[in-house]
ZAKELUM-670817 format. One record per atom (N, C-alpha, C): x, z, y; residue in one letter; residue number from 0. Coordinates in steps of 0.02 Angstrom, whole numbers, plus 32768, in hexadecimal, padded with zeros to 4 digits. Layout:
BEGIN
u	w	v	code	pos
X	Z	Y	A	NUM
...
This chain:
BEGIN
u	w	v	code	pos
8324	79D8	7BEA	M	0
831D	79F4	7BA7	M	0
8321	79BD	7B73	M	0
8304	7982	7B82	A	1
8309	794A	7B53	A	1
8351	7935	7B49	A	1
8377	7934	7B7E	E	2
83BE	7922	7B79	E	2
83E5	7955	7B51	E	2
83D8	7995	7B5D	E	3
83FD	79CA	7B3A	E	3
83EE	79CC	7AEF	E	3
83B1	79BD	7ADC	T	4
839D	79C3	7A96	T	4
83A1	7981	7A70	T	4
83AB	794B	7A95	G	5
83AE	790A	7A74	G	5
836B	78EC	7A62	G	5
8335	790A	7A7C	V	6
82F3	78EF	7A70	V	6
82EA	78AF	7A99	V	6
82CE	787D	7A79	S	7
82CB	783C	7A9A	S	7
8294	7838	7ACF	S	7
825F	785D	7AC7	E	8
8226	7857	7AF5	E	8
821C	7899	7B1B	E	8
8214	7893	7B5B	K	9
8206	78CE	7B84	K	9
81C1	78EA	7B74	K	9
8193	78BF	7B5E	S	10
8150	78D7	7B4E	S	10
8152	7907	7B13	S	10
8182	78FF	7AE6	T	11
8189	792E	7AAE	T	11
819D	7973	7AC7	T	11
81CD	7974	7AF6	V	12
81E1	79B3	7B15	V	12
81A6	79D4	7B37	V	12
817E	79AD	7B59	Q	13
8144	79C9	7B7B	Q	13
8113	79E7	7B4A	Q	13
810A	79C7	7B10	R	14
80DD	79E3	7ADD	R	14
80F7	7A25	7AC3	R	14
813A	7A29	7ABA	W	15
8157	7A69	7AA4	W	15
814C	7AA0	7AD8	W	15
8158	7A8D	7B17	F	16
814C	7ABE	7B4C	F	16
8103	7AD6	7B4B	F	16
80D5	7AA8	7B44	D	17
808E	7ABA	7B42	D	17
807E	7AE5	7B06	D	17
809D	7AD4	7ACC	L	18
808E	7AF9	7A8F	L	18
80A3	7B42	7A95	L	18
80DE	7B4E	7AB1	F	19
80F8	7B92	7AB6	F	19
80EC	7BB1	7AFB	F	19
80C4	7B8E	7B25	R	20
80B2	7BA7	7B67	R	20
80F0	7BB6	7B91	R	20
8122	7B8B	7B8D	V	21
815E	7B91	7BB5	V	21
8152	7B6B	7BF6	V	21
815F	7B8B	7C2E	Q	22
8154	7B6D	7C70	Q	22
8193	7B72	7C9A	Q	22
81C5	7B47	7C8D	P	23
8206	7B4C	7CB0	P	23
8202	7B3E	7CFA	P	23
81CC	7B21	7D11	H	24
81C7	7B10	7D58	H	24
81AC	7B4A	7D81	H	24
8199	7B81	7D61	R	25
817A	7BB8	7D84	R	25
81A8	7BF5	7D86	R	25
819E	7C1E	7DB9	Q	26
81C1	7C5E	7DC0	Q	26
818F	7C94	7DD1	Q	26
819F	7CD1	7DBC	R	27
8177	7D0A	7DD0	R	27
81A7	7D3F	7DED	R	27
8199	7D55	7E29	H	28
81C4	7D86	7E4A	H	28
81B2	7DCD	7E34	H	28
81E4	7DF7	7E32	F	29
81D9	7E3E	7E23	F	29
8209	7E67	7E4D	F	29
81FA	7EA7	7E52	K	30
8225	7ED5	7E79	K	30
822A	7F16	7E53	K	30
8266	7F2F	7E4C	L	31
8272	7F70	7E2D	L	31
8277	7FA5	7E63	L	31
8251	7FDA	7E5C	C	32
8250	8010	7E8E	C	32
8289	8040	7E80	C	32
82B0	804F	7EB3	N	33
82E8	807F	7EAC	N	33
82D6	80C4	7EC6	N	33
8296	80D1	7ED2	D	34
8280	8112	7EE8	D	34
8283	8143	7EAD	D	34
82AA	817A	7EB3	P	35
82AF	81A8	7E7A	P	35
826E	81CD	7E6A	P	35
823E	81CC	7E9A	F	36
81FE	81EE	7E8E	F	36
81C6	81BC	7E81	F	36
81D9	817F	7E6D	F	37
81A7	814A	7E65	F	37
8172	815E	7E31	F	37
8187	8178	7DF7	I	38
8157	8189	7DC2	I	38
8128	81BF	7DDA	I	38
8142	81F2	7DFC	E	39
8118	8229	7E14	E	39
80E5	820E	7E46	E	39
80FA	81E1	7E72	K	40
80CC	81C5	7EA4	K	40
8095	819C	7E82	K	40
80A8	8174	7E51	V	41
8076	814C	7E2D	V	41
8043	817A	7E0B	V	41
805A	81AF	7DEC	R	42
802C	81DD	7DCA	R	42
7FFC	81FE	7DFC	R	42
8016	8211	7E36	D	43
7FEB	822E	7E6A	D	43
7FB4	81FE	7E7F	D	43
7FC9	81BF	7E8D	I	44
7F99	818F	7EA7	I	44
7F67	817A	7E71	I	44
7F80	816B	7E35	V	45
7F52	8157	7DFF	V	45
7F23	8190	7DEE	V	45
7F3D	81CE	7DF0	G	46
7F12	8208	7DE2	G	46
7ED9	820E	7E14	G	46
7EE7	8200	7E54	L	47
7EB3	8201	7E86	L	47
7E7F	81CB	7E7A	L	47
7E97	8190	7E65	Y	48
7E68	8159	7E57	Y	48
7E3C	8168	7E1B	Y	48
7E5A	8180	7DE4	L	49
7E36	8188	7DA5	L	49
7E0E	81C9	7DA2	L	49
7E27	81FD	7DC3	N	50
7E06	823E	7DBF	N	50
7E06	825F	7E03	N	50
7DDF	8246	7E33	P	51
7DDF	8263	7E77	P	51
7DC6	82AA	7E76	P	51
7DE2	82D5	7EA1	P	52
7DCD	831B	7EA3	P	52
7D84	8323	7EB8	P	52
7D66	835A	7EA3	E	53
7D22	8369	7EBA	E	53
7D23	837D	7F03	E	53
7CEB	8371	7F25	H	54
7CE4	8382	7F6C	H	54
7D1B	8362	7F96	H	54
7D2D	8326	7F84	A	55
7D63	8303	7FA8	A	55
7D54	82B9	7FAB	A	55
7D71	8298	7FDC	V	56
7D6C	8250	7FE4	V	56
7DB2	8233	7FDD	V	56
7DBA	8200	7FB2	V	57
7DF9	81DE	7FA9	V	57
7DF4	819A	7FCC	V	57
7E1F	8190	7FFD	L	58
7E1D	8153	8025	L	58
7E5D	812C	801E	L	58
7E57	80EC	8010	C	59
7E90	80BF	8011	C	59
7E93	809F	8056	C	59
7EC8	80AD	807B	V	60
7ECC	809B	80C2	V	60
7F04	8068	80CD	V	60
7EF4	8035	80F3	D	61
7F26	8003	8105	D	61
7F0E	7FDC	8141	D	61
7F3A	7FB1	815B	E	62
7F28	7F86	8193	E	62
7F3A	7F3D	8183	E	62
7F13	7F10	819D	K	63
7F21	7EC9	8198	K	63
7F34	7EB1	81DD	K	63
7F75	7EA8	81EB	P	64
7F8B	7E98	822F	P	64
7F85	7E4F	823F	P	64
7F83	7E41	8280	Q	65
7F86	7DFD	829A	Q	65
7F50	7DD0	827C	Q	65
7F13	7DEA	8276	V	66
7EDC	7DC1	8260	V	66
7EC8	7D94	829B	V	66
7ECB	7D53	8290	Q	67
7EC2	7D24	82C7	Q	67
7E79	7D14	82D3	Q	67
7E67	7D11	8312	A	68
7E25	7CF8	8326	A	68
7E2B	7CAD	8332	A	68
7E16	7C86	8301	L	69
7E1E	7C3E	8304	L	69
7DDC	7C1C	8316	L	69
7DE1	7BEB	8341	D	70
7DA6	7BC4	8356	D	70
7DB2	7B7C	8341	D	70
7D85	7B60	8319	R	71
7D8C	7B1B	8302	R	71
7D7F	7AEA	833C	R	71
7DA2	7AB2	833A	S	72
7D9D	7A83	8371	S	72
7D5B	7A5D	8373	S	72
7D38	7A5C	833A	Q	73
7CF7	7A3C	8336	Q	73
7CC7	7A6A	8311	Q	73
7C85	7A64	831E	P	74
7C55	7A8E	82F9	P	74
7C59	7A82	82AE	P	74
7C4D	7AB7	8288	M	75
7C4D	7AB2	823F	M	75
7C13	7A88	8227	M	75
7C1E	7A62	81F2	L	76
7BE9	7A3A	81D3	L	76
7BCA	7A61	819A	L	76
7B89	7A6C	819B	P	77
7B69	7A97	8169	P	77
7B6B	7A79	8123	P	77
7B68	7AA5	80F2	M	78
7B64	7A90	80AC	M	78
7B21	7A6D	809F	M	78
7B22	7A3C	8073	G	79
7AE4	7A19	8061	G	79
7AE5	7A03	8019	G	79
7AB3	79DE	8003	L	80
7AB0	79C5	7FBF	L	80
7AE8	7993	7FB4	L	80
7B15	79A3	7F85	G	81
7B4A	7974	7F73	G	81
7B89	7979	7F9C	G	81
7B8B	79A3	7FCE	Y	82
7BC9	79AA	7FF4	Y	82
7BD0	79F2	800D	Y	82
7C0E	7A06	8018	I	83
7C1D	7A4B	802B	I	83
7C23	7A51	8076	I	83
7C28	7A8E	808D	E	84
7C2F	7A9B	80D4	E	84
7C6F	7A7C	80EF	E	84
7C6B	7A5E	812A	G	85
7CA4	7A3D	8149	G	85
7CC0	7A64	8183	G	85
7D02	7A6C	8184	V	86
7D24	7A91	81B9	V	86
7D5F	7A67	81D0	V	86
7D68	7A61	8211	T	87
7DA1	7A3B	822A	T	87
7DE3	7A5E	821A	T	87
7E15	7A35	820F	H	88
7E56	7A51	81FE	H	88
7E78	7A72	823A	H	88
7E6D	7A58	8275	D	89
7E8E	7A73	82B0	D	89
7E63	7AA9	82D0	D	89
7E84	7AD6	82F4	Y	90
7E61	7B10	8311	Y	90
7E85	7B27	834F	Y	90
7E65	7B55	8372	V	91
7E81	7B74	83AE	V	91
7E85	7BBF	83A3	V	91
7EBE	7BDC	83B1	R	92
7EC6	7C25	83A9	R	92
7EAD	7C48	83E8	R	92
7E89	7C7F	83DC	H	93
7E70	7CA8	8413	H	93
7E87	7CF1	840C	H	93
7EC4	7CFA	83F8	G	94
7EDF	7D3D	83F2	G	94
7ED9	7D59	83AB	G	94
7EF2	7D95	83A3	T	95
7EF3	7DB6	8362	T	95
7EDA	7DFE	8368	T	95
7ECA	7E1B	832F	T	96
7EB8	7E61	832C	T	96
7ED4	7E7E	82EB	T	96
7ED9	7EBE	82E8	T	97
7EEE	7EE1	82AB	T	97
7EB1	7F07	828F	T	97
7EA2	7EF8	8250	L	98
7E69	7F19	8230	L	98
7E81	7F54	8207	L	98
7E6B	7F8F	821B	F	99
7E79	7FCC	81F5	F	99
7E3D	7FD9	81C7	F	99
7E4B	7FEC	8189	A	100
7E15	7FF8	815A	A	100
7E26	8033	812D	A	100
7DF2	805A	811D	A	101
7DF8	8091	80EE	A	101
7DC2	8088	80B9	A	101
7DD6	8079	807C	L	102
7DA8	806B	8045	L	102
7D9C	80AB	801C	L	102
7D5C	80BE	8017	D	103
7D49	80F6	7FEC	D	103
7D45	80DB	7FA5	D	103
7D74	80F1	7F7A	I	104
7D79	80D3	7F38	I	104
7D3F	80E8	7F0B	I	104
7D1B	811D	7F1D	A	105
7CE3	8133	7EF3	A	105
7CA4	810C	7F01	A	105
7C99	80F8	7F3F	T	106
7C5B	80D6	7F52	T	106
7C65	808D	7F65	T	106
7CA2	8079	7F75	G	107
7CAF	8035	7F8D	G	107
7CA2	802C	7FD7	G	107
7C8B	805F	7FFA	Q	108
7C7F	805B	8041	Q	108
7CC2	805C	8067	Q	108
7CC2	803E	80A2	V	109
7CFF	803C	80CA	V	109
7CF0	8055	8111	V	109
7D23	8074	812E	I	110
7D23	8085	8174	I	110
7D56	8058	8195	I	110
7D43	8034	81C9	T	111
7D70	8003	81E7	T	111
7D73	800C	8232	T	111
7DA7	7FF0	824E	Q	112
7DB0	7FF0	8297	Q	112
7DE3	7FBA	82A8	Q	112
7DD7	7F95	82DC	C	113
7E05	7F61	82F3	C	113
7E2D	7F7A	832F	C	113
7E6D	7F6A	832E	K	114
7E9A	7F7F	8364	K	114
7EC4	7F43	8379	K	114
7EDC	7F43	83B7	P	115
7F05	7F0A	83CD	P	115
7F49	7F06	83AC	P	115
7F64	7F40	8395	R	116
7FA5	7F41	8375	R	116
7FA3	7F71	8339	R	116
7FDB	7F78	8316	H	117
7FDC	7FA5	82DD	H	117
8019	7FD3	82DF	H	117
8021	7FF4	8318	R	118
8054	8027	831F	R	118
8039	806A	8307	R	118
8062	809E	830C	H	119
804A	80E0	82F7	H	119
8012	80F9	8324	H	119
8011	80E2	8364	H	120
7FDB	80F7	8391	H	120
7F97	80E1	8376	H	120
7F94	80A2	8361	E	121
7F54	8087	8347	E	121
7F42	80A7	8304	E	121
7F74	80B3	82DA	F	122
7F66	80D2	8299	F	122
7F4C	8119	82A2	F	122
7F69	813D	82D2	L	123
7F52	8181	82E0	L	123
7F0A	8180	82FA	L	123
7EFA	8150	8325	A	124
7EB5	814A	833C	A	124
7E86	813B	8303	A	124
7E9C	8113	82D3	F	125
7E72	8104	8299	F	125
7E68	8142	826D	F	125
7E9B	816B	8265	L	126
7E94	81A9	8240	L	126
7E60	81D7	8261	L	126
7E62	81D9	82A3	R	127
7E2F	8201	82C7	R	127
7DE9	81E4	82BA	R	127
7DE6	81A2	82B8	H	128
7DA6	8181	82AA	H	128
7D8D	8192	8264	H	128
7DB9	8193	8233	I	129
7DA7	81A7	81EF	I	129
7D8E	81EE	81EF	I	129
7DB4	821A	820F	N	130
7DA4	8261	8210	N	130
7D5F	826E	822E	N	130
7D4E	8247	8261	A	131
7D0E	8250	8283	A	131
7CD3	8236	825A	A	131
7CE0	820B	8229	N	132
7CAB	81EB	8203	N	132
7CA2	8207	81BD	N	132
7CC4	823E	81AD	L	133
7CBD	825D	816C	L	133
7CA2	82A3	8173	L	133
7C77	82B9	8145	P	134
7C5D	82FD	8149	P	134
7C94	8332	8147	P	134
7C8D	8365	816E	E	135
7CC1	8398	8175	E	135
7CCE	83BE	8134	E	135
7C9C	83C1	8107	Q	136
7CA4	83E9	80CB	Q	136
7CCF	83C7	8096	Q	136
7CE1	8387	80A0	F	137
7D09	8364	806F	F	137
7D53	8365	8081	F	137
7D7E	836F	804D	D	138
7DC5	8361	8056	D	138
7DCF	8316	8056	D	138
7E05	8300	8074	V	139
7E13	82B8	807A	V	139
7E58	82AA	805E	V	139
7E5B	827E	802C	H	140
7E9A	8268	800F	H	140
7EA7	8220	8025	H	140
7EDE	8215	8046	L	141
7EEF	81D3	8061	L	141
7F26	81B3	8037	L	141
7F19	8176	8021	I	142
7F4C	814F	7FFC	I	142
7F63	8117	802A	I	142
7FA3	8118	803D	V	143
7FBE	80E6	806A	V	143
7FFF	80CA	804C	V	143
8015	8091	8066	D	144
8055	8075	804F	D	144
808E	8093	8079	D	144
80CA	807A	806E	S	145
8105	8097	808E	S	145
8118	8077	80CF	S	145
80E9	8056	80F0	Y	146
80F6	8037	8131	Y	146
810B	806D	8162	Y	146
813C	805E	818C	A	147
815A	8090	81B9	A	147
8127	80B2	81E5	A	147
80F4	808D	81FC	T	148
80C1	80AA	8226	T	148
809F	80E5	8205	T	148
8094	80E1	81C3	H	149
8070	8116	819F	H	149
809A	8155	8198	H	149
80DC	8150	81A3	K	150
8108	8189	819A	K	150
8124	81A3	81DC	K	150
8107	818B	8213	H	151
811F	81A0	8255	H	151
8116	81EC	825D	H	151
8143	820B	8283	S	152
8141	8253	828B	S	152
8100	826C	82AA	S	152
80E3	8245	82D8	K	153
80A4	8259	82F6	K	153
806A	8256	82C5	K	153
806D	8227	8296	I	154
803A	8223	8261	I	154
803F	8260	8234	I	154
807C	8271	8220	K	155
8086	82AC	81F5	K	155
8070	82EC	8219	K	155
807F	82F0	8259	A	156
806B	832C	827F	A	156
801F	8331	8283	A	156
7FFD	82F9	828D	W	157
7FB4	82FA	8291	W	157
7F96	8310	824E	W	157
7FB0	82F7	8217	L	158
7F96	830A	81D5	L	158
7FA4	8353	81C6	L	158
7FDE	836B	81DC	T	159
7FEF	83B1	81D0	T	159
7FBE	83E0	81F2	T	159
7FA6	83CD	822C	R	160
7F77	83F7	8251	R	160
7F2F	83F4	8235	R	160
7F24	83C9	8205	R	161
7EE1	83C1	81E7	R	161
7EE6	83CA	819C	R	161
7EE1	8407	8184	P	162
7EEE	8416	813E	P	162
7EBE	83F5	810D	P	162
7E86	83DB	8125	R	163
7E58	83BB	80F5	R	163
7E72	8376	80E1	R	163
7EA3	835B	8106	H	164
7EC2	831B	80F5	H	164
7EFD	8328	80C7	H	164
7EFD	8307	808E	H	165
7F31	8314	805C	H	165
7F58	82D4	804D	H	165
7F9A	82DE	8043	N	166
7FC6	82AA	8028	N	166
7FFA	82CF	7FFE	N	166
7FF1	82D3	7FBC	P	167
801C	82FE	7F93	P	167
8066	82ED	7F99	P	167
8078	82AE	7F9D	V	168
80BE	829B	7FA0	V	168
80DD	82B4	7FE2	V	168
80BB	82A9	8019	E	169
80D5	82BF	8059	E	169
80DB	830C	805B	E	169
80AD	832D	803B	R	170
80B0	8376	8038	R	170
80EF	838C	8012	R	170
80FC	8367	7FDC	W	171
8138	8377	7FB5	W	171
8178	8368	7FDC	W	171
8178	8332	8003	F	172
81B1	8322	802D	F	172
81BE	835B	805E	F	172
8189	8377	807A	G	173
8192	83B0	80A6	G	173
81AF	83EC	8082	G	173
819C	83F4	8043	F	174
81B5	842C	801B	F	174
8200	8425	800F	F	174
8216	83EA	7FFA	I	175
825D	83E1	7FEC	I	175
8286	83E2	802D	I	175
8269	83CC	8063	N	176
828C	83D0	80A3	N	176
8298	8418	80B7	N	176
8266	8442	80AD	Q	177
826C	8488	80C0	Q	177
829D	84AD	8092	Q	177
829A	849E	8051	K	178
82C1	84C5	8020	K	178
8308	84AB	8016	K	178
8314	846B	8020	A	179
8355	8450	800E	A	179
8376	8428	8046	A	179
8352	83FB	8066	I	180
8372	83CC	8093	I	180
8382	83EC	80D6	I	180
8350	840B	80F6	R	181
835A	8426	8139	R	181
838C	845F	813A	R	181
8393	8482	8103	R	182
83C0	84BC	8102	R	182
8407	84A9	80ED	R	182
8414	8469	80DF	G	183
8456	8455	80C7	G	183
8481	8437	80FC	G	183
84C1	8430	80ED	S	184
84F2	840E	8117	S	184
851A	83E0	80EA	S	184
851A	839F	80F7	F	185
8535	836E	80C8	F	185
8567	8340	80EC	F	185
85A2	833B	80D0	S	186
85D6	8310	80EE	S	186
85D5	82CA	80D1	S	186
85B6	82C1	8097	R	187
85B3	8280	8077	R	187
856E	8274	805B	R	187
855A	8234	8056	V	188
8519	8223	803B	V	188
8514	823A	7FF2	V	188
8549	8231	7FCD	K	189
8549	8245	7F87	K	189
853B	828F	7F7F	K	189
8558	82B7	7FAA	E	190
854C	82FF	7FA9	E	190
8503	830F	7FB7	E	190
84E7	82EB	7FE7	F	191
84A0	82F3	7FF8	F	191
8473	82E0	7FBD	F	191
8483	82A9	7F9C	I	192
845C	8294	7F62	I	192
8461	82C7	7F2A	I	192
849D	82E2	7F1F	N	193
84A5	8315	7EEB	N	193
847A	8352	7EF9	N	193
8475	8366	7F38	R	194
844B	83A0	7F49	R	194
8402	8391	7F38	R	194
83EB	8355	7F49	I	195
83A6	8343	7F39	I	195
839A	8342	7EEE	I	195
83C9	8325	7EC9	E	196
83C1	8321	7E80	E	196
83C0	8366	7E60	E	196
83E9	8393	7E78	R	197
83E9	83D8	7E5E	R	197
83A7	83FB	7E6E	R	197
838E	83F0	7EAB	F	198
834F	840E	7EBE	F	198
8317	83F4	7E92	F	198
8316	83B2	7E86	V	199
82E1	8395	7E5E	V	199
82E4	83B0	7E17	V	199
8320	83B5	7DFC	E	200
8327	83CF	7DB8	E	200
830C	8416	7DB3	E	200
831E	8440	7DE3	H	201
8305	8485	7DE3	H	201
82BA	8487	7DEE	H	201
82A1	845C	7E1B	Y	202
825A	845B	7E2B	Y	202
8231	8447	7DED	Y	202
8248	8414	7DC9	N	203
8223	83FD	7D8F	N	203
8223	842F	7D57	N	203
8255	845A	7D55	A	204
8258	848E	7D21	A	204
8229	84C8	7D31	A	204
8212	84CD	7D6F	N	205
81E7	8505	7D83	N	205
81AA	84ED	7DAA	N	205
8191	84B3	7D99	T	206
815E	8494	7DC2	T	206
8119	84B4	7DB8	T	206
80F2	84B1	7DEC	K	207
80AB	84C6	7DEB	K	207
8083	8493	7E13	K	207
8044	8489	7DFF	P	208
801B	8459	7E25	P	208
8010	8470	7E6D	P	208
800A	8440	7E99	F	209
7FF7	8450	7EDE	F	209
7FAE	8465	7EDE	F	209
7F9E	8498	7F05	V	210
7F59	84AE	7F0E	V	210
7F43	8499	7F54	V	210
């Protein structure tokens, strides 16, 4: 920048950068979502967070895979006056586990379970664990990310058989599949997309809340 502007001192350029908070050495990554239903999904999820339904539990569910059981090569040195706790840099691995967690956004309480892996089998077992630990009189709203395990056909089938578990977006996916996708025959992707767009346009013109 000093060369481009003819400024004699690099320190002057640095002062300008500091003055205007310009940080050319840094980057921030971003991602644009190409999901046509992104806004609707955000509204559903934010609505559950800000205004949870009565007689219902809203759970944010996810897993932390490959959590390592590490053993330090030497005993830890305890904290004392004037110095912090000491931990050796080297360690020994003793395997991993996957931590499944369901956070109740209203109370901050969590339901957890550790599994050796994080396939759909383990996620289904965790859903059963959640179901067994919540009062029967409450509906259950699950907020999950788009990880493939969460969308497995066996997971969807399990949720379908338990009507107290709700996922508004997945319910809507079932609706469009029944009304437009499953009943169609498409020779090109563009034709398929056009059918979906027409259905969405008609649906939005005659929409009603899910009950």
